[in-house]
Each structure stands twice: as C-alpha cells, then as structure tokens.
LODOBA-914387 format. One record per residue: residue number from 0; residue in one letter; x negated, y, z of N, C-alpha, C in turn. Coordinates in steps of 0.2 Angstrom, whole numbers. Atoms other than C-alpha are relative to their C-alpha. Example, Ala and Ser with C-alpha at 12.3 -4.5 7.8 and 13.67 -1.06 7.14 Angstrom:
# LODOBA-914387
SITE  num  residuo    n_u    n_v    n_w   ca_u   ca_v   ca_w    c_u    c_v    c_w
SITE    0        A     -4     -6      0    -62    -22     39     -4      6      0
SITE    1        S      4     -6     -1    -68     -5     36      4      5      3
END
This chain:
# LODOBA-914387
SITE  num  residuo    n_u    n_v    n_w   ca_u   ca_v   ca_w    c_u    c_v    c_w
SITE    0        M     -4     -4     -4   -304    -52    -57      7     -4      1
SITE    1        N     -7      4     -2   -289    -61    -48      6      5      0
SITE    2        K     -7     -4      0   -272    -54    -52      5     -3      5
SITE    3        K     -4      2     -5   -260    -54    -38      7     -3     -4
SITE    4        K     -6      3      3   -245    -65    -42      6      4      2
SITE    5        S     -6     -4     -2   -229    -54    -42      6     -5      2
SITE    6        V     -5      4     -3   -214    -61    -33      7      3     -3
SITE    7        N     -6     -3      3   -197    -59    -42      6     -1      6
SITE    8        Y     -5      0     -5   -185    -55    -28      7      0     -2
SITE    9        A     -7      0      2   -170    -53    -39      4     -7      0
SITE   10        K     -3      7      0   -167    -72    -40      3     -2      7
SITE   11        Y     -3      1     -7   -164    -72    -21      6      3      1
SITE   12        G     -7     -3      0   -150    -60    -23      5     -4     -4
SITE   13        Y     -5      5      4   -142    -72    -36      2     -6      4
SITE   14        I     -1      6     -4   -145    -86    -24      5      1      6
SITE   15        F     -4     -1     -6   -137    -78     -9      7      2     -2
SITE   16        S     -7     -2      2   -122    -72    -20      4     -6     -2
SITE   17        I     -3      6      2   -118    -90    -25      6     -2      4
SITE   18        P     -6      2     -4   -107    -94    -10      6      4     -1
SITE   19        F     -6     -4      2    -96    -79    -13      3     -1     -6
SITE   20        V     -3      1      7    -94    -82    -31      4     -7      0
SITE   21        V     -4      6      0    -89   -100    -28      6      0      4
SITE   22        A     -6     -1     -4    -77    -95    -15      5      4     -3
SITE   23        Y     -4     -4      4    -70    -82    -26      4     -4     -5
SITE   24        L     -2      4      6    -68    -94    -41      6     -5      3
SITE   25        I     -5      5     -2    -59   -107    -30      6      3      3
SITE   26        F     -6     -2     -4    -48    -97    -18      3      6     -3
SITE   27        Q     -4     -6      2    -44    -81    -28      1     -1     -8
SITE   28        L     -1      0      7    -47    -82    -47      4     -6     -2
SITE   29        Y     -4      6      2    -40   -100    -49      7      1      2
SITE   30        P     -7     -1     -2    -24    -97    -39      4      5     -4
SITE   31        V     -3     -5      4    -21    -81    -49      2     -2     -7
SITE   32        L     -1      3      7    -23    -90    -66      5     -5      0
SITE   33        Y     -5      5      0    -13   -104    -60      7      3      1
SITE   34        T     -6     -3     -1      1    -93    -54      3      3     -7
SITE   35        V     -3     -2      7      2    -85    -72      2     -5     -4
SITE   36        V     -2      6      3      3   -102    -79      7     -2      2
SITE   37        I     -6      2     -3     17   -107    -67      6      4     -3
SITE   38        G     -5     -4      2     27    -92    -72      4     -1     -7
SITE   39        F     -3      2      6     30    -99    -89      3     -7     -1
SITE   40        T     -2      7      0     35   -116    -84      6     -2      4
SITE   41        D     -6      2     -3     49   -126    -76     -2     -3      7
SITE   42        L      2      3     -6     40   -131    -60      4      2      6
SITE   43        E     -4     -1     -6     51   -133    -45      0     -5      5
SITE   44        G      0      6     -5     52   -143    -29     -7     -1      3
SITE   45        L      6      2     -4     39   -148    -16     -2     -7     -3
SITE   46        T      2      7      2     39   -166    -23     -1     -1     -7
SITE   47        T      1      1      7     38   -162    -41     -7      0     -2
SITE   48        P      7      1      2     22   -168    -48     -2      5     -5
SITE   49        V      2     -5      4     12   -155    -57     -1     -3     -8
SITE   50        S      1      3      7      9   -167    -72      7      0     -4
SITE   51        S     -7      0      4     28   -166    -76      2      7     -1
SITE   52        M     -1     -7      1     27   -147    -77     -1      1     -8
SITE   53        H      0     -1      7     31   -141    -95      2      8     -1
SITE   54        I     -1     -7      3     31   -124   -104      7      0     -2
SITE   55        L     -7     -1      2     49   -118   -106      0      1     -8
SITE   56        S     -1     -2      7     56   -117   -124      0      7     -1
SITE   57        N      1     -7      0     58    -99   -121     -5      2      6
SITE   58        P      5     -1     -5     42    -95   -111      2      6      5
SITE   59        F     -1     -6     -4     49    -78   -104      7     -1      3
SITE   60        Q     -7      1     -3     66    -86    -98      0      1      8
SITE   61        N      0     -2     -8     60    -85    -79      0      8      1
SITE   62        F      1     -8      0     56    -66    -82      7      3     -1
SITE   63        I     -6     -2      2     73    -64    -90      5     -1      6
SITE   64        D     -5      2     -6     83    -73    -76     -1      5      6
SITE   65        I      2     -4     -6     74    -63    -63      2      8     -1
SITE   66        L     -2     -7      1     77    -46    -71      7      1     -1
SITE   67        K     -7      0      1     95    -50    -75      4     -1      6
SITE   68        G     -3      1     -6     99    -55    -58      3      6      4
SITE   69        S     -3     -6     -3    111    -44    -48      3     -3      7
SITE   70        G     -2      2     -6    118    -44    -30     -5      2      6
SITE   71        A      4     -2     -6    111    -43    -12     -7     -3     -1
SITE   72        G      7      4      0     96    -55    -16     -3      1     -6
SITE   73        S      3      0      6     92    -49    -33     -7      4      0
SITE   74        F      7     -3      0     74    -44    -38      1      8     -1
SITE   75        R      0     -7      1     80    -27    -44      2      4      6
SITE   76        L     -2     -3     -7     88    -23    -27     -6      0      4
SITE   77        C      6      1     -4     72    -29    -19     -5      5     -2
SITE   78        L      5     -5      3     61    -18    -30      3      7      2
SITE   79        F     -3     -7     -2     73     -3    -26     -2      1      7
SITE   80        N      2      0     -7     71     -7     -7     -7      2      1
SITE   81        T      7     -1     -1     52     -8     -9     -2      7     -1
SITE   82        V      2     -7      2     50      9    -18      3      5      5
SITE   83        V     -3     -5     -5     62     18     -6     -4      0      6
SITE   84        M      4      0     -6     53     12      9     -7      2      0
SITE   85        W      7     -2      1     36     15      2      0      8      0
SITE   86        V     -1     -7      1     41     33     -3      1      3      7
SITE   87        C     -2     -3     -7     49     37     14     -6     -1      5
SITE   88        N      6      0     -5     33     31     23     -6      4     -3
SITE   89        F      6     -3      3     20     38     11      0      7      0
SITE   90        I      0     -7      0     26     56     10     -2      3      6
SITE   91        P      2     -3     -6     25     60     28     -7     -3      2
SITE   92        Q      6      2     -2     10     49     30     -6      4     -3
SITE   93        I      6     -4      3     -1     59     17      1      7      3
SITE   94        A     -1     -7     -2      7     75     23     -4      1      7
SITE   95        L      3      0     -7      2     72     42     -8     -1     -1
SITE   96        A      7      1      1    -15     65     36     -4      6     -2
SITE   97        L      3     -6      3    -19     80     26      0      6      5
SITE   98        L     -1     -5     -6    -13     92     41     -6     -2      5
SITE   99        L      5      1     -5    -24     83     53     -7      0     -3
SITE  100        T      7     -1      3    -39     83     41     -2      7      0
SITE  101        A      1     -7      0    -37    101     39     -2      3      7
SITE  102        W      1     -2     -7    -37    103     58     -6     -2      2
SITE  103        F      7      3     -3    -52     92     62     -6      3     -4
SITE  104        T      6     -2      3    -63     98     48     -1      8     -1
SITE  105        D      0     -7      0    -60    117     50     -5      2      6
SITE  106        D      4     -2     -5    -75    124     59      3      6      5
SITE  107        R     -2     -5     -3    -65    139     64      5     -2      6
SITE  108        S     -4      3     -5    -53    128     74     -3     -1      7
SITE  109        K      4      1     -6    -66    123     87      4     -5      5
SITE  110        I     -4      4     -4    -56    108     93     -5     -4      5
SITE  111        K      4      4     -5    -63     99    109      3     -7      0
SITE  112        G     -3      7     -1    -62     80    111      2     -2     -7
SITE  113        Q     -2      3      6    -61     77     92      0     -7     -1
SITE  114        G      1      7      0    -68     60     94      6     -4      3
SITE  115        L     -6      3     -4    -54     55    107      6      0     -5
SITE  116        F     -6     -1      4    -40     62     96      0     -5     -7
SITE  117        K      1      5      6    -47     52     80      1     -7      2
SITE  118        V     -1      7     -2    -47     36     90      7     -1      1
SITE  119        L     -8      1     -1    -29     38     96      4      0     -6
SITE  120        F     -4      0      6    -23     42     79     -1     -6     -4
SITE  121        Y      2      6      4    -32     28     71      2     -7      4
SITE  122        L     -1      6     -4    -27     15     85      6     -4     -3
SITE  123        P     -6      4      2    -10     10     78     -2     -5     -6
SITE  124        N      3      4      6    -20      3     62     -3     -6      2
SITE  125        I      3      6     -2    -29     -9     73      5     -6      2
SITE  126        I     -5      5     -3    -13    -18     80      2     -3     -6
SITE  127        T     -3      4      5     -7    -32     69      7      2     -2
SITE  128        A     -7     -2      2      9    -29     59      5     -5      3
SITE  129        A     -5      5     -3     17    -45     66      1      2      7
SITE  130        S     -1     -3     -7     14    -38     84      5      6      0
SITE  131        V     -4     -7      0     22    -21     80      7     -2     -2
SITE  132        A     -7      2      2     37    -30     71      4     -3      5
SITE  133        I     -3      4     -6     40    -41     86      2      5      5
SITE  134        L     -2     -5     -6     39    -26     98      6      4     -2
SITE  135        F     -6     -4      2     51    -16     88      7     -4      0
SITE  136        Q     -6      4      0     63    -30     86      2     -1      7
SITE  137        A     -2      1     -7     63    -33    105      3      7      3
SITE  138        F     -2     -6     -2     65    -14    108      7      1     -3
SITE  139        L     -6     -1      3     80    -14     96      5     -5      1
SITE  140        S     -4      7      0     88    -31    101      7      2      2
SITE  141        Y     -7     -1     -2    106    -33    103      3     -7      3
SITE  142        P     -4     -6     -3    117    -34    114     -4      3      5
SITE  143        I      4     -3     -5    104    -31    127     -7      1     -2
SITE  144        G      6     -2      2     88    -22    124     -2      7      3
SITE  145        P      2     -7     -3     78     -6    130      4      5     -3
SITE  146        L     -3     -5      3     86      5    117      8      0      2
SITE  147        N     -7      1     -2    104     -2    121      1      2      7
SITE  148        S     -1     -1     -7    101      0    139      0      8      1
SITE  149        I      0     -8     -1     96     19    137      6      3     -3
SITE  150        R     -6     -2      2    111     21    126      6     -1      4
SITE  151        S     -6      1     -4    123     13    138     -1      5      6
SITE  152        S      1     -5     -5    115     24    152      3      7     -1
SITE  153        I     -2     -7      2    118     40    143      8      1     -2
SITE  154        L     -8      0      2    136     36    136      4     -1      7
SITE  155        S     -4      1     -6    142     30    153     -1      6      5
SITE  156        T      0     -6     -4    136     46    161      4      5     -2
SITE  157        F     -4     -6      3    144     58    149      7     -2     -3
SITE  158        S     -6      2      2    159     47    144      3     -5      5
SITE  159        S     -4      4     -4    172     39    155      3     -6     -4
SITE  160        N     -3      5      5    179     29    140     -5     -5     -3
SITE  161        F      5      4      3    163     20    136      1     -7      3
SITE  162        D     -2      7     -1    167      1    135     -6     -4      3
SITE  163        G      6      3     -2    149     -4    139     -3     -5     -5
SITE  164        K      3      5      5    146    -14    123     -6      3     -3
SITE  165        G      6     -2      3    129    -13    115      2      1     -8
SITE  166        Y      0     -2      7    126     -7     97     -5     -4     -4
SITE  167        N      5      4      4    117    -18     84     -3      5     -5
SITE  168        F      4     -5      4    105     -5     77     -3     -4     -6
SITE  169        L      3      3      6     97    -18     65      6     -3     -5
SITE  170        N     -5      2      5    114    -21     57      2      6     -4
SITE  171        N     -1     -6      4    114     -3     50     -6      0     -5
SITE  172        K      5      0      5    105     -3     33     -4      6      0
SITE  173        T      5     -6      0     99     15     33     -4      0      6
SITE  174        F      4      0     -6     93     14     51     -6     -5     -1
SITE  175        T      5      5      1     84     -2     47     -6      1     -5
SITE  176        R      5     -3      5     75      5     32     -4      5      3
SITE  177        G      3     -6     -3     71     20     42     -5     -3      5
SITE  178        V      4      3     -4     63      9     55     -6     -3     -3
SITE  179        V      6      3      3     52     -1     43     -4      6     -3
SITE  180        S      4     -6      3     47     16     34     -4      3      6
SITE  181        F      4     -3     -5     42     23     51     -5     -4      3
SITE  182        I      6      4     -2     32      8     56     -6      0     -4
SITE  183        Q      6      0      5     22      8     40     -3      7      0
SITE  184        F      3     -7     -1     20     27     42     -5      0      6
SITE  185        W      4     -1     -6     14     26     60     -6     -5      0
SITE  186        M      6      5      0      2     11     57     -5      3     -5
SITE  187        W      5     -1      5     -7     19     42     -2      7     -1
SITE  188        Y      2     -7      1     -7     38     44     -7      1      3
SITE  189        G      7     -1     -3    -23     36     55     -5     -2     -5
SITE  190        N      5      2      5    -32     26     42     -1      5     -6
SITE  191        T      0     -5      5    -27     39     28     -4      6      2
SITE  192        M      3     -6     -2    -33     53     39     -8     -1      0
SITE  193        V      7      2      0    -50     44     42     -4      1     -7
SITE  194        L      3      0      7    -53     42     23      0      7     -2
SITE  195        L      1     -7      3    -49     60     19     -5      4      4
SITE  196        I      5     -4     -3    -60     67     33     -7     -2     -2
SITE  197        A      6      2      3    -74     56     26     -2      4     -6
SITE  198        G      1     -3      7    -71     64      9     -2      8      1
SITE  199        V      1     -7     -1    -71     82     16     -7      1      3
SITE  200        I      7     -1     -3    -87     79     26     -5      0     -6
SITE  201        G      5      0      6    -96     75      9      0      6     -4
SITE  202        I      0     -6      4    -92     92      2     -6      4      3
SITE  203        D      6     -4     -2   -107    104      3      3      6      4
SITE  204        P     -3     -6     -5   -104    116     18     -1      7     -3
SITE  205        A      1     -6      3   -111    130      8      6      3     -4
SITE  206        I     -6     -3      3    -95    131     -2      5      3      4
SITE  207        F     -4     -2     -5    -85    133     13     -2      7      3
SITE  208        E      3     -6     -3    -97    146     20      1      6     -5
SITE  209        A     -1     -5      5    -96    156      3      8      2      0
SITE  210        A     -8     -2      0    -76    155      4      1      4      6
SITE  211        Q     -2     -3     -6    -76    161     22     -3      8     -1
SITE  212        I      3     -7      1    -88    176     17      4      4     -4
SITE  213        D     -4     -3      5    -77    180      3      7      2      3
SITE  214        G     -7     -2     -3    -62    182     15      5     -5     -1
SITE  215        A     -5      5      1    -53    166     10      3     -2      7
SITE  216        S     -3      2     -6    -40    161     23      0     -8      0
SITE  217        R      1      7     -1    -39    143     30      5     -3     -6
SITE  218        T     -4      3      5    -24    139     18     -3      0     -7
SITE  219        Q      3     -1      6    -33    146      3     -6     -5     -1
SITE  220        T      6      5      1    -49    136      7      2     -7      0
SITE  221        F     -2      7      0    -39    120     10      3     -2     -7
SITE  222        F     -3      1      6    -29    121     -6     -4      1     -6
SITE  223        R      4     -2      6    -41    129    -18     -7     -3      0
SITE  224        I      6      2      0    -57    121    -12      0     -8      2
SITE  225        T      0      7     -3    -54    105     -1      3     -5     -4
SITE  226        I     -4      5      4    -40     97    -11     -4     -2     -6
SITE  227        P      3      2      7    -49     98    -28     -7     -4      1
SITE  228        C      7      4     -1    -66     92    -21      1     -7      3
SITE  229        I     -1      7     -2    -58     76    -13      5     -3     -5
SITE  230        R     -4      3      5    -48     72    -29     -1     -8      0
SITE  231        T      2      7      1    -57     55    -30      3     -4      6
SITE  232        I     -2      3     -6    -53     51    -12      8     -1      0
SITE  233        L     -7      0      0    -35     56    -14      3     -5     -5
SITE  234        L     -2      5      5    -34     45    -30      0     -7      4
SITE  235        Y      1      7     -4    -41     30    -19      6     -1      5
SITE  236        V     -5      1     -5    -28     33     -5      7     -1     -4
SITE  237        L     -6      1      3    -14     34    -17      1     -7     -3
SITE  238        V      0      7      4    -18     18    -27      0     -5      6
SITE  239        T      0      5     -5    -22      8    -11      7      0      4
SITE  240        S     -6     -1     -4     -6     15     -2      6     -3     -5
SITE  241        M     -5      2      5      4     11    -18      0     -8      0
SITE  242        I      1      7      0     -3     -7    -19      3     -3      7
SITE  243        G     -2      3     -7      0    -10      0      8      1      1
SITE  244        G     -7     -1      0     17     -2     -1      5     -5     -4
SITE  245        L     -3      5      4     23    -13    -15     -1     -7      2
SITE  246        N      1      7     -3     17    -28     -6      2     -1      7
SITE  247        M     -3      0     -7     26    -25     11      3     -7      1
SITE  248        F     -2      6     -2     29    -41     19      2     -1      7
SITE  249        D     -1      2     -7     26    -43     37      5      4      4
SITE  250        I     -5     -4     -4     36    -29     44      7     -1     -2
SITE  251        P     -8      1      1     53    -31     35      2     -7      1
SITE  252        H     -2      7     -1     52    -50     36      0     -2      7
SITE  253        L      0      1     -7     48    -51     54      5      4      4
SITE  254        L     -5     -4     -4     59    -37     60      7     -2     -1
SITE  255        N     -7      2      0     75    -43     53      1     -4     -6
SITE  256        R     -1      5      5     72    -56     40      2      3     -7
SITE  257        G     -3     -4      6     75    -43     26      7      2      0
SITE  258        G     -7     -2      0     92    -39     32      0      7      2
SITE  259        P     -6      4      1    105    -33     34      2      0     -7
SITE  260        D     -2      1      6    112    -39     18     -5      2     -6
SITE  261        G      6     -1      5     95    -38      9     -2      7      0
SITE  262        A      2     -8      1     93    -19     13     -8      1      1
SITE  263        T      7     -1     -1     75    -22     19     -4     -6     -4
SITE  264        T      3      6      4     71    -37      7     -5      3     -5
SITE  265        T      5     -3      5     55    -31     -2     -1     -6     -5
SITE  266        T      2      4      6     48    -39    -18     -4     -6      3
SITE  267        A      4      6     -3     35    -49     -7      4     -5      4
SITE  268        V     -5      5     -4     49    -56      4      4     -4     -5
SITE  269        Y     -4      3      5     59    -60    -12     -4     -6     -3
SITE  270        I      5      5      3     44    -70    -19     -1     -5      5
SITE  271        Y      0      5     -6     42    -79     -2      6     -4      0
SITE  272        K     -6      4     -1     60    -84     -1      1     -4     -6
SITE  273        Q     -1      4      6     60    -90    -19     -4     -6      0
SITE  274        A      5      6      0     45   -101    -17      1     -5      6
SITE  275        F      1      4     -6     47   -107      1      7     -1      4
SITE  276        Q     -6      0     -3     65   -104      7      6     -2     -4
SITE  277        N     -5      2      4     75   -108     -8      1     -7      0
SITE  278        P      0      8      0     82   -126     -8     -3     -3     -5
SITE  279        R      3      3      6     75   -129    -25     -7      2      0
SITE  280        Y      7     -2      0     58   -121    -21     -2      2     -7
SITE  281        Q      2     -2      7     57   -111    -37     -6      4      0
SITE  282        Y      7     -2      1     39   -109    -39     -1      4     -6
SITE  283        N      1     -3      7     41   -104    -57      3      7      1
SITE  284        K     -3     -7     -1     53    -89    -52     -4      4      4
SITE  285        A      5     -4     -5     41    -84    -38     -6      3     -4
SITE  286        A      6     -2      4     26    -84    -50      2      6     -5
SITE  287        A     -2     -5      5     36    -74    -63      1      7      3
SITE  288        A     -1     -6     -4     41    -61    -50     -7      3      2
SITE  289        S      6     -2     -1     23    -60    -45     -4      4     -6
SITE  290        I      3     -3      6     17    -56    -63      4      6     -1
SITE  291        I     -4     -6      2     31    -43    -65     -3      5      5
SITE  292        M      2     -5     -5     25    -34    -49     -8      2     -2
SITE  293        F      6     -2      2      7    -35    -55      0      5     -6
SITE  294        V     -1     -4      6     12    -27    -72      2      7      3
SITE  295        I     -3     -7     -3     22    -13    -62     -6      4      3
SITE  296        I      5     -3     -4      7    -10    -51     -6      3     -5
SITE  297        M      5     -2      5     -5     -9    -66      2      6     -3
SITE  298        I     -3     -5      4      6      3    -75      0      7      4
SITE  299        L      0     -6     -4      8     15    -60     -7      2      2
SITE  300        T      7     -2     -2    -11     14    -56     -3      4     -6
SITE  301        L      3     -3      6    -15     19    -74      3      7      0
SITE  302        C     -3     -7      0     -2     34    -72     -4      4      5
SITE  303        L      3     -4     -5    -10     39    -56     -7      3     -2
SITE  304        F      7     -2      2    -28     39    -64      1      5     -5
SITE  305        Y     -1     -5      5    -21     49    -79      2      7      3
SITE  306        I     -3     -6     -3    -12     62    -68     -6      3      4
SITE  307        L      5     -2     -4    -27     64    -56     -7      0     -3
SITE  308        R      7      0      4    -41     64    -70     -3      7      1
SITE  309        D      4     -6     -1    -54     77    -69      0      4     -7
SITE  310        K     -1     -3      6    -48     89    -83     -7      4     -3
SITE  311        D      6     -4      1    -64    100    -82     -5     -5     -3
SITE  312        E      5      5      2    -75     84    -85      2     -2     -7
SITE  313        E     -3      2      7    -64     79   -100     -2      6     -5
SITE  314        E      1     -5      5    -66     96   -108     -7      1     -1
SITE  315        L      7      0      1    -85     96   -105     -2     -6     -5
SITE  316        K      2      5      5    -86     79   -114      2      1     -7
SITE  317        K     -2     -2      7    -76     86   -129     -5      5     -3
SITE  318        L      5     -5      2    -88    100   -130     -6     -3     -2
SITE  319        R      7      3      2   -103     89   -130      1     -4     -6
SITE  320        K     -1      4      7    -95     78   -144      0      5     -6
SITE  321        K      0     -5      5    -92     94   -154     -7      2     -2
SITE  322        E      7     -2      1   -110     99   -152     -4     -5     -3
SITE  323        R      3      5      4   -116     82   -157      1     -1     -7
SITE  324        K     -2      0      7   -106     82   -172     -3      6     -4
SITE  325        A      3     -5      4   -112     99   -177     -7      0     -1
SITE  326        L      7      2      1   -130     94   -174     -1     -5     -6
SITE  327        K      0      5      5   -127     79   -185      1      3     -7
SITE  328        H     -2     -4      7   -119     90   -199     -6      4     -2
SITE  329        Q      6     -4      1   -134    102   -198     -6     -4     -3
SITE  330        A      5      4      2   -146     88   -200      1     -3     -6
END
C-alpha cells in the first residue's frame, strides 16, 4: 500500500518571510542598535571616520549635557513643548472621537448617510503632514496672506485709525503652539474615531439590547457598557497617540522651523537639529536624546498599561492561584 507523501507547507512560510526579516535587520534593528552605541561615544562631524569613534570616559556624559542644558533650544524646553502640544491636541481629539463614536454606533440615532460622514471626518488623515503645514503657513503668512487680508478688511471697516500693517501670527508663541495642536487634532481625530467605532462594532449587540430593555439611557449605556468593553482599543489609541505625539516633527518643523524662540521645537526637531543643523553635527548628542525619549515613552506606556489593566481578570487570576495552592495543600 503506497503512502501519500505529506507536504510541509510551513517551510514556505519561513522562506517568504526571509525578505522581510533581512530588511528589518538591515534597515531597522541595526540602525537602532547603532544609535544606542553612538549615544555613549564622541562621534561628531560628517567627515569624522567611524573608526576614530571612542566610548567617553564617562559613558553618560552626553545624557548629562542634554538634561542639564537650559535656554530656548534646550532639550528640557523641547520636551515641555512636546508634552504641552500633545496634551492640547489629544484631549479634544479623544473627546470628539468618543462623541462621534457614540453618535454613529447608537441604533436609536438612526443617522442617514453615515458612510459619507465617516469619509469626511477621516479625510484629513489622508493628507500628508507636509502639505497641511505648508497650507497653514501660507494662510498665516506675513505681511501679506489670507488671514492678514481678512484682518485688514475687518479692522479697516470698523476702525478709522487702522494703519494697514499686517500682523505676524506665527511670531506669537501661544498662537503658534495652538496652531500646531489644532493641526494634529484635525488630522488624527478621524483615525481615532474609526478605531473606536471598530471596537464598538465588535461588542455583542445582545448587551446593548439588554441595557435598552432595562431602561438604560444613552449616556449610561455609553459610559457603563461601551467604554469598559473597548478598554483594549482605548489603550491602543492612547499608546499610539502618545508615541506619535512625542515624535511630532513635520508640522512644527515645516510650519515655523520650531519657532518663535523655540516655542514649537519638539524633541524630534531638537534631535534633527543636533544631528544635521548643528555646525558640529553632534550625532552623539542626537543619539543620546533619542535614547532618552525611548526610555520616557517606555515608562509612560507601562504606566498606561497598568492604569488600564483589566482588574476583574487580575482578581480572577488571583482566585485561581489560591484554588491551585489549596488543592496542592490538600493533596
């Protein structure tokens, strides 16, 4: 009796994954590891050969110099700018996304043309950040620009003492930070909304039907059923938004080069300037700043995981451990 020869398809999966693994090792893992090494060295300058790179006598000197720096271009100020602009764009972003999610997923709303609304809300996320930054820069340009033209028309109509001079909006620190925060919010709230809607769709409809039969209001249903059931999606949104927010580069850099007076210089812009715009091309300082940001992001991510952990699941695990210990003791 002839036995059919079995075909091992698993090996083909490994073969097809080889190009990705090779590309990842060369273009992602190696640069990351090399950056970590550079952070502890004296590597500076475009023409400096890598062979002359040495580990510093105090390996953490680059980190100390960065954290001790003060002034308009210091790392600490850039970190403060980054956190402020991320918080100012994320709070309205998640609030509006949750509101739209509740609106679109509530069967009692019976909204017509939901697909069109979702496309319109998601559309800003498709536009490249560079294009949006250049568009806002042109809109706010000084001394002549669309916003300055509107301002001049209004002031000349209501005030006879108006001198006709334009106003440099991008020279105002608070206003410029607000513009960067608004652009980030406007571009990403649609993406956050889509993720949250996908999470709500995955909830068993029977839960909502039971709540409706029990007389739960829309607000009660949303906060007591919807939010707890999409905890995992909320965690994903928070973590990805935090990582993206702490790595803001395109908008603040292209809008006003991190100005005025470093008010919109984020940590990513700081790293770029240290590596490519500093006369000494301080790759070591840029690498050290990158490592610091990596550590900060890791700590904040772990905190978010801890805060949004499933407490009921943890309690269940503890009970199971106690039961196992009791069974072992009886045996």
